[in-house]
C-alpha positions as a Markdown table, in Angstrom:
| # | Residue | x | y | z |
|---|---|---|---|---|
| 1 | Unk | 66.1 | 81.9 | 94.8 |
| 2 | Unk | 63.3 | 83.4 | 92.6 |
| 3 | Unk | 64.0 | 85.6 | 90.0 |
| 4 | Unk | 64.1 | 89.0 | 92.0 |
| 5 | Unk | 66.5 | 87.8 | 94.1 |
| 6 | Unk | 68.9 | 86.5 | 91.5 |
| 7 | Unk | 68.5 | 89.8 | 90.4 |
| 8 | Unk | 69.2 | 91.8 | 93.3 |
| 9 | Unk | 72.4 | 89.3 | 94.2 |
| 10 | Unk | 73.8 | 90.5 | 90.5 |
| 11 | Unk | 73.1 | 94.4 | 91.7 |
| 12 | Unk | 74.9 | 94.0 | 94.9 |
| 13 | Unk | 77.7 | 91.5 | 94.1 |
| 14 | Unk | 77.9 | 90.9 | 90.4 |
| 15 | Unk | 76.8 | 87.3 | 90.5 |
| 16 | Unk | 75.3 | 85.3 | 88.1 |
| 17 | Unk | 75.9 | 82.0 | 90.0 |
| 18 | Unk | 77.5 | 80.8 | 93.0 |
| 19 | Unk | 81.2 | 82.5 | 93.0 |
| 20 | Unk | 84.5 | 80.8 | 93.4 |
| 21 | Unk | 85.7 | 80.3 | 97.0 |
| 22 | Unk | 84.2 | 81.1 | 100.2 |
| 23 | Unk | 80.8 | 82.5 | 100.4 |
| 24 | Unk | 77.4 | 82.9 | 102.4 |
| 25 | Unk | 74.0 | 83.7 | 100.8 |
| 26 | Unk | 71.2 | 85.1 | 102.7 |
| 27 | Unk | 67.9 | 85.8 | 101.4 |
| 28 | Unk | 64.8 | 86.8 | 103.6 |
| 29 | Unk | 66.3 | 86.5 | 106.7 |
| 30 | Unk | 68.0 | 83.2 | 106.4 |
| 31 | Unk | 71.1 | 81.9 | 104.9 |
| 32 | Unk | 70.2 | 80.0 | 101.9 |
| 33 | Unk | 73.6 | 78.7 | 100.7 |
| 34 | Unk | 77.4 | 78.5 | 102.2 |
| 35 | Unk | 80.5 | 77.5 | 101.2 |
| 36 | Unk | 84.3 | 77.4 | 102.8 |
| 37 | Unk | 87.5 | 76.8 | 101.6 |
| 38 | Unk | 90.9 | 75.6 | 103.3 |
| 39 | Unk | 91.7 | 78.9 | 104.4 |
| 40 | Unk | 88.5 | 80.5 | 105.0 |
| 41 | Unk | 85.8 | 79.3 | 107.7 |
| 42 | Unk | 82.3 | 81.1 | 108.1 |
| 43 | Unk | 80.4 | 79.6 | 111.0 |
| 44 | Unk | 77.3 | 80.8 | 112.5 |
| 45 | Unk | 76.7 | 83.0 | 115.5 |
| 46 | Unk | 75.1 | 81.2 | 118.6 |
| 47 | Unk | 73.9 | 84.2 | 120.7 |
| 48 | Unk | 72.6 | 86.4 | 117.3 |
| 49 | Unk | 72.1 | 86.5 | 114.0 |
| 50 | Unk | 75.1 | 86.7 | 111.9 |
| 51 | Unk | 78.6 | 84.9 | 110.9 |
| 52 | Unk | 82.0 | 84.8 | 111.8 |
| 53 | Unk | 84.3 | 84.7 | 109.1 |
| 54 | Unk | 88.1 | 83.3 | 110.0 |
| 55 | Unk | 90.5 | 83.8 | 107.4 |
| 56 | Unk | 93.7 | 82.0 | 108.3 |
| 57 | Unk | 97.1 | 83.5 | 108.3 |
| 58 | Unk | 98.9 | 83.7 | 105.0 |
| 59 | Unk | 95.8 | 83.5 | 102.9 |
| 60 | Unk | 96.3 | 84.9 | 99.5 |
| 61 | Unk | 94.2 | 85.5 | 96.3 |
| 62 | Unk | 91.1 | 84.5 | 97.8 |
| 63 | Unk | 88.0 | 85.9 | 98.0 |
| 64 | Unk | 84.7 | 85.9 | 100.3 |
| 65 | Unk | 81.1 | 86.8 | 99.2 |
| 66 | Unk | 78.5 | 87.8 | 102.0 |
| 67 | Unk | 75.5 | 89.6 | 100.1 |
| 68 | Unk | 72.3 | 90.0 | 101.4 |
| 69 | Unk | 69.1 | 90.5 | 99.9 |
| 70 | Unk | 65.3 | 90.6 | 100.7 |
| 71 | Unk | 62.3 | 90.4 | 98.5 |
| 72 | Unk | 59.7 | 90.1 | 101.1 |
| 73 | Unk | 57.9 | 93.4 | 102.0 |
| 74 | Unk | 57.8 | 94.3 | 105.9 |
| 75 | Unk | 60.9 | 92.2 | 106.7 |
| 76 | Unk | 63.6 | 93.8 | 109.4 |
| 77 | Unk | 66.3 | 91.9 | 110.4 |
| 78 | Unk | 69.6 | 93.0 | 112.3 |
| 79 | Unk | 72.7 | 90.7 | 111.7 |
| 80 | Unk | 76.3 | 90.8 | 113.2 |
| 81 | Unk | 79.4 | 89.7 | 110.9 |
| 82 | Unk | 82.8 | 89.3 | 112.5 |
| 83 | Unk | 85.8 | 89.2 | 110.1 |
| 84 | Unk | 89.0 | 87.7 | 111.8 |
| 85 | Unk | 91.7 | 88.3 | 109.2 |
| 86 | Unk | 95.0 | 86.8 | 110.3 |
| 87 | Unk | 98.6 | 87.9 | 109.5 |
| 88 | Unk | 99.8 | 88.3 | 106.3 |
| 89 | Unk | 97.0 | 87.9 | 104.2 |
| 90 | Unk | 95.6 | 89.1 | 100.8 |
| 91 | Unk | 91.7 | 89.0 | 100.5 |
| 92 | Unk | 88.8 | 90.6 | 98.8 |
| 93 | Unk | 85.5 | 90.8 | 100.5 |
| 94 | Unk | 82.3 | 91.3 | 98.7 |
| 95 | Unk | 79.5 | 92.4 | 100.6 |
| 96 | Unk | 76.1 | 94.4 | 99.8 |
| 97 | Unk | 72.4 | 94.5 | 100.6 |
| 98 | Unk | 69.8 | 94.6 | 98.0 |
| 99 | Unk | 65.8 | 95.3 | 98.9 |
| 100 | Unk | 63.1 | 94.6 | 96.6 |
| 101 | Unk | 59.4 | 96.3 | 98.4 |
| 102 | Unk | 56.3 | 95.7 | 96.2 |
| 103 | Unk | 54.3 | 96.2 | 99.4 |
| 104 | Unk | 53.1 | 98.7 | 102.1 |
| 105 | Unk | 55.2 | 97.3 | 104.8 |
| 106 | Unk | 58.8 | 98.9 | 105.5 |
| 107 | Unk | 61.7 | 96.6 | 104.8 |
| 108 | Unk | 64.9 | 96.9 | 106.7 |
| 109 | Unk | 68.3 | 95.4 | 106.7 |
| 110 | Unk | 70.6 | 96.6 | 109.6 |
| 111 | Unk | 73.9 | 95.2 | 109.8 |
| 112 | Unk | 77.1 | 95.5 | 111.8 |
| 113 | Unk | 80.3 | 94.4 | 110.0 |
| 114 | Unk | 83.4 | 94.0 | 112.3 |
| 115 | Unk | 87.1 | 93.7 | 111.2 |
| 116 | Unk | 89.9 | 92.7 | 113.2 |
| 117 | Unk | 92.9 | 92.7 | 110.9 |
| 118 | Unk | 96.2 | 91.1 | 111.7 |
| 119 | Unk | 99.6 | 92.4 | 110.9 |
| 120 | Unk | 101.0 | 93.1 | 106.9 |
| 121 | Unk | 97.9 | 92.3 | 105.6 |
| 122 | Unk | 95.8 | 93.5 | 102.9 |
| 123 | Unk | 92.0 | 93.6 | 102.9 |
| 124 | Unk | 89.8 | 95.0 | 99.6 |
| 125 | Unk | 86.1 | 95.4 | 101.1 |
| 126 | Unk | 83.2 | 95.8 | 98.6 |
| 127 | Unk | 80.0 | 96.9 | 99.9 |
| 128 | Unk | 76.9 | 97.8 | 97.3 |
| 129 | Unk | 73.3 | 99.1 | 98.4 |
| 130 | Unk | 70.4 | 98.7 | 95.9 |
| 131 | Unk | 66.7 | 98.9 | 96.0 |
| 132 | Unk | 63.9 | 98.3 | 94.0 |
| 133 | Unk | 60.3 | 97.9 | 93.6 |
| 134 | Unk | 56.7 | 100.1 | 93.2 |
| 135 | Unk | 55.2 | 99.2 | 96.7 |
| 136 | Unk | 54.7 | 102.2 | 99.0 |
| 137 | Unk | 56.6 | 100.6 | 101.7 |
| 138 | Unk | 60.1 | 101.9 | 102.6 |
| 139 | Unk | 63.4 | 100.4 | 101.6 |
| 140 | Unk | 65.8 | 100.8 | 104.2 |
| 141 | Unk | 69.4 | 99.9 | 104.9 |
| 142 | Unk | 71.7 | 101.0 | 107.7 |
| 143 | Unk | 75.1 | 99.4 | 107.7 |
| 144 | Unk | 77.8 | 100.1 | 110.4 |
| 145 | Unk | 81.2 | 99.3 | 110.0 |
| 146 | Unk | 83.9 | 98.7 | 112.8 |
| 147 | Unk | 87.7 | 98.3 | 111.8 |
| 148 | Unk | 90.7 | 97.3 | 113.8 |
| 149 | Unk | 93.7 | 97.7 | 111.5 |
| 150 | Unk | 97.2 | 95.7 | 112.9 |
| 151 | Unk | 100.7 | 96.9 | 112.5 |
| 152 | Unk | 101.6 | 97.7 | 108.7 |
| 153 | Unk | 98.2 | 96.4 | 107.6 |
| 154 | Unk | 96.1 | 97.8 | 104.3 |
| 155 | Unk | 92.2 | 98.1 | 103.8 |
| 156 | Unk | 91.1 | 99.5 | 101.0 |
| 157 | Unk | 87.1 | 100.0 | 101.3 |
| 158 | Unk | 84.5 | 101.0 | 98.6 |
| 159 | Unk | 80.9 | 101.7 | 99.3 |
| 160 | Unk | 78.3 | 102.1 | 96.6 |
| 161 | Unk | 74.6 | 103.0 | 97.0 |
| 162 | Unk | 73.5 | 104.5 | 93.4 |
| 163 | Unk | 69.4 | 103.6 | 93.1 |
| 164 | Unk | 66.4 | 102.9 | 95.2 |
| 165 | Unk | 67.5 | 103.4 | 98.9 |
| 166 | Unk | 64.6 | 105.2 | 100.9 |
| 167 | Unk | 66.7 | 105.6 | 104.0 |
| 168 | Unk | 70.2 | 105.0 | 105.2 |
| 169 | Unk | 72.8 | 105.7 | 108.0 |
| 170 | Unk | 76.1 | 104.4 | 107.3 |
| 171 | Unk | 78.6 | 104.5 | 110.0 |
| 172 | Unk | 82.2 | 103.7 | 110.0 |
| 173 | Unk | 84.8 | 103.8 | 112.6 |
| 174 | Unk | 88.7 | 102.7 | 112.3 |
| 175 | Unk | 91.4 | 102.6 | 114.8 |
| 176 | Unk | 94.9 | 102.2 | 113.0 |
| 177 | Unk | 97.8 | 100.6 | 114.2 |
| 178 | Unk | 101.5 | 101.5 | 113.4 |
| 179 | Unk | 101.9 | 101.8 | 109.7 |
| 180 | Unk | 98.4 | 100.9 | 109.0 |
| 181 | Unk | 96.7 | 102.3 | 106.1 |
| 182 | Unk | 93.0 | 103.1 | 105.1 |
| 183 | Unk | 91.1 | 104.0 | 101.9 |
| 184 | Unk | 87.3 | 104.5 | 101.8 |
| 185 | Unk | 85.9 | 105.3 | 98.6 |
| 186 | Unk | 82.3 | 106.4 | 98.7 |
| 187 | Unk | 79.8 | 106.8 | 95.5 |
| 188 | Unk | 76.4 | 108.0 | 96.6 |
| 189 | Unk | 73.2 | 109.2 | 94.6 |
| 190 | Unk | 69.4 | 110.1 | 96.0 |
| 191 | Unk | 66.8 | 110.9 | 94.5 |
| 192 | Unk | 62.9 | 111.8 | 95.3 |
| 193 | Unk | 62.4 | 112.0 | 98.8 |
| 194 | Unk | 65.4 | 109.7 | 100.0 |
| 195 | Unk | 67.7 | 110.6 | 103.0 |
| 196 | Unk | 71.2 | 109.7 | 103.2 |
| 197 | Unk | 73.6 | 110.2 | 106.3 |
| 198 | Unk | 77.1 | 109.1 | 106.0 |
| 199 | Unk | 79.5 | 109.3 | 109.2 |
| 200 | Unk | 83.5 | 108.1 | 109.5 |
| 201 | Unk | 85.2 | 108.4 | 112.7 |
| 202 | Unk | 89.0 | 107.6 | 112.2 |
| 203 | Unk | 91.6 | 107.0 | 115.0 |
| 204 | Unk | 95.0 | 107.5 | 113.9 |
| 205 | Unk | 96.5 | 106.0 | 116.8 |
| 206 | Unk | 99.6 | 104.4 | 115.4 |
| 207 | Unk | 103.1 | 105.6 | 114.4 |
| 208 | Unk | 103.0 | 106.2 | 110.7 |
| 209 | Unk | 99.7 | 105.3 | 109.9 |
| 210 | Unk | 97.2 | 107.3 | 107.4 |
| 211 | Unk | 93.7 | 107.5 | 106.3 |
| 212 | Unk | 92.1 | 109.1 | 103.0 |
| 213 | Unk | 88.5 | 108.9 | 103.1 |
| 214 | Unk | 86.8 | 110.2 | 99.9 |
| 215 | Unk | 83.2 | 110.6 | 99.4 |
| 216 | Unk | 81.3 | 111.6 | 95.9 |
| 217 | Unk | 77.6 | 112.2 | 95.9 |
| 218 | Unk | 74.9 | 113.2 | 94.1 |
| 219 | Unk | 71.5 | 114.7 | 95.6 |
| 220 | Unk | 68.2 | 114.9 | 93.2 |
| 221 | Unk | 64.7 | 115.9 | 93.5 |
| 222 | Unk | 63.8 | 116.6 | 97.3 |
| 223 | Unk | 66.2 | 114.2 | 98.6 |
| 224 | Unk | 68.6 | 115.3 | 101.7 |
| 225 | Unk | 72.6 | 114.0 | 102.4 |
| 226 | Unk | 74.6 | 114.5 | 105.3 |
| 227 | Unk | 78.6 | 113.7 | 105.4 |
| 228 | Unk | 80.1 | 113.5 | 108.7 |
| 229 | Unk | 83.8 | 113.1 | 109.3 |
| 230 | Unk | 86.1 | 113.0 | 112.3 |
| 231 | Unk | 89.8 | 112.4 | 112.2 |
| 232 | Unk | 91.9 | 111.8 | 115.3 |
| 233 | Unk | 95.5 | 112.1 | 114.7 |
| 234 | Unk | 97.1 | 110.7 | 118.0 |
| 235 | Unk | 100.4 | 110.0 | 116.7 |
| 236 | Unk | 103.0 | 111.2 | 113.7 |
| 237 | Unk | 100.4 | 110.2 | 111.1 |
| 238 | Unk | 98.5 | 111.3 | 107.6 |
| 239 | Unk | 94.7 | 112.0 | 107.6 |
| 240 | Unk | 92.6 | 113.3 | 104.8 |
| 241 | Unk | 89.1 | 113.3 | 103.8 |
| 242 | Unk | 87.2 | 114.7 | 101.0 |
| 243 | Unk | 83.6 | 115.2 | 100.0 |
| 244 | Unk | 82.3 | 116.3 | 96.8 |
| 245 | Unk | 78.9 | 116.8 | 96.0 |
| 246 | Unk | 76.3 | 117.8 | 93.1 |
| 247 | Unk | 73.0 | 119.1 | 93.9 |
| 248 | Unk | 70.2 | 119.1 | 91.5 |
| 249 | Unk | 66.6 | 120.3 | 91.7 |
| 250 | Unk | 65.7 | 120.9 | 95.5 |
| 251 | Unk | 68.4 | 118.7 | 96.9 |
| 252 | Unk | 70.4 | 119.4 | 100.0 |
| 253 | Unk | 73.6 | 118.4 | 100.7 |
| 254 | Unk | 75.4 | 119.2 | 104.2 |
| 255 | Unk | 79.1 | 118.2 | 105.3 |
| 256 | Unk | 80.4 | 118.7 | 108.1 |
| 257 | Unk | 84.4 | 117.5 | 108.8 |
| 258 | Unk | 86.0 | 117.8 | 111.9 |
| 259 | Unk | 90.0 | 117.0 | 112.3 |
| 260 | Unk | 91.6 | 117.1 | 115.4 |
| 261 | Unk | 95.4 | 116.7 | 115.9 |
| 262 | Unk | 96.6 | 115.3 | 119.1 |
| 263 | Unk | 100.1 | 114.9 | 118.0 |
| 264 | Unk | 102.8 | 117.6 | 116.9 |
| 265 | Unk | 103.2 | 115.4 | 113.7 |
| 266 | Unk | 99.9 | 115.1 | 113.0 |
| 267 | Unk | 98.9 | 116.1 | 109.2 |
| 268 | Unk | 95.3 | 116.4 | 108.8 |
| 269 | Unk | 93.3 | 118.0 | 105.7 |
| 270 | Unk | 90.0 | 118.2 | 104.9 |
| 271 | Unk | 88.2 | 119.5 | 101.6 |
| 272 | Unk | 84.9 | 119.8 | 100.6 |
| 273 | Unk | 83.2 | 121.0 | 97.7 |
| 274 | Unk | 79.1 | 121.5 | 97.1 |
| 275 | Unk | 77.3 | 122.7 | 94.1 |
| 276 | Unk | 75.5 | 122.3 | 91.0 |
| 277 | Unk | 76.5 | 121.0 | 87.5 |
| 278 | Unk | 78.3 | 123.9 | 85.5 |
| 279 | Unk | 75.9 | 125.3 | 82.7 |
| 280 | Unk | 79.0 | 125.6 | 80.3 |
| 281 | Unk | 79.4 | 121.6 | 80.5 |
| 282 | Unk | 75.8 | 121.1 | 79.9 |
| 283 | Unk | 76.1 | 123.6 | 77.0 |
| 284 | Unk | 79.2 | 121.8 | 75.4 |
| 285 | Unk | 77.4 | 118.7 | 75.5 |
| 286 | Unk | 74.6 | 119.6 | 73.8 |
| 287 | Unk | 76.4 | 120.8 | 71.2 |
| 288 | Unk | 77.3 | 117.3 | 70.3 |
| 289 | Unk | 73.9 | 116.8 | 69.5 |
| 290 | Unk | 73.1 | 115.7 | 73.6 |
| 291 | Unk | 69.6 | 116.6 | 75.0 |
| 292 | Unk | 69.8 | 118.4 | 78.3 |
| 293 | Unk | 68.7 | 115.3 | 80.0 |
| 294 | Unk | 70.7 | 113.4 | 78.3 |
| 295 | Unk | 74.0 | 116.0 | 79.2 |
| 296 | Unk | 73.4 | 116.1 | 82.8 |
| 297 | Unk | 73.1 | 112.1 | 82.8 |
| 298 | Unk | 76.4 | 111.9 | 81.4 |
| 299 | Unk | 78.0 | 114.4 | 83.5 |
| 300 | Unk | 76.5 | 112.6 | 86.6 |
| 301 | Unk | 77.6 | 109.1 | 85.4 |
| 302 | Unk | 81.2 | 110.3 | 85.1 |
| 303 | Unk | 81.3 | 112.1 | 88.3 |
| 304 | Unk | 80.1 | 108.9 | 90.3 |
| 305 | Unk | 82.5 | 106.5 | 88.1 |
């Protein structure tokens, strides 16, 4: 891998070298390195681009890294990655995509990650997106996540996009079984003329299932964002979605919530707040010696932390 690809890898997966445990590194449309363990297998698909990640029942304290980097301008790819997590597991999965585009053609990565999580398992899933390069071509990412959570399993999902992605449509759908839990934390920042759309659909099918969807976003310059969330309570369950957004300059943010209770004991809540940075916050920091620009940066960084 060249220095540009190594920098992208560090940005989206925090990797300075090959990680311990199982991993699959993909660069410019090809798998460049892979490792498996006694408990985690990674197999290339035969019918389309992508991999199957099979995590054996009872696997504890292990990790899987599957980052993707693109440094070739004009490259477009679509991949399908399926995760089969057995019962009684406790694992961390780190994904993400970084695109460096210094050319005139659009570079685009689309991917579908499907999770089939067994009973009594805990999965932490981290996905980061990052763009760089001074070319006129776009940096485009459209990730889709599909989740089936088994009885009493727990998925923590963290998604981060804070720089350099010109256009993104992020879609997540989940079906939860009895006692299953889902927590999603999204952090998003757009600038320039960037556009970002995030959509969630959660079906709380199982008795005692619960979901908590939290989005924090900042829109600057002329960028636009759209947040869509739909939670269906189909059993005795609890669902909560929250969208907090800061708008700056000429940016726009829209939040469109939908909660549907199809069961008498479904408890569903949606919260949304969008607005500019309060003037007194900036003034207070400026009295401590910061410029207005530095004060805004401090507030934004704290909001997205």
